[in-house]
C-alpha positions, 0 to 999 in steps of 0.5 A: 642732221646729215644722212652720212655717205648718202649724198655729196651736198649735206652739211651741218654745224655744231658750234665752230665744228663743220661737217660735210657729207660725201658719198665716200667720206665725211669731212669734219673741221673747225673746233668746238668748245662743250660748256658744261651748261644746257648748250654744252649738253645739247652740243654733246648729244648732236655729236652723239647722235652724229657719230651714232649715224656715222657708225650705224652706216659702216655696220649697215654697209660692209662694202666699204671694206674694199673701196678705193676713195673717190675723192682722190680720182677727183683730185684737181692737182695733177702729178705733171711738173709744169713750167713756172710762167714767172721766171 
């Protein structure tokens, strides 16, 4: 289980759902089929634990309200137009 917003290197997977931890955001992508069986119950518990930890991180740190996303500053895409080398 990841520690939400604690670092930039943890990740986990529940079904085909991938959760990546970063200090300024949690990235979740993929999908999950929750079957009404033991496996689905276990996955639902993992999702519940994860969302509980994410909400707890928000509640423990009210400083997030004025935070600007750091990832935008690290964005590799510039706003500059460049010449197309193939034309």
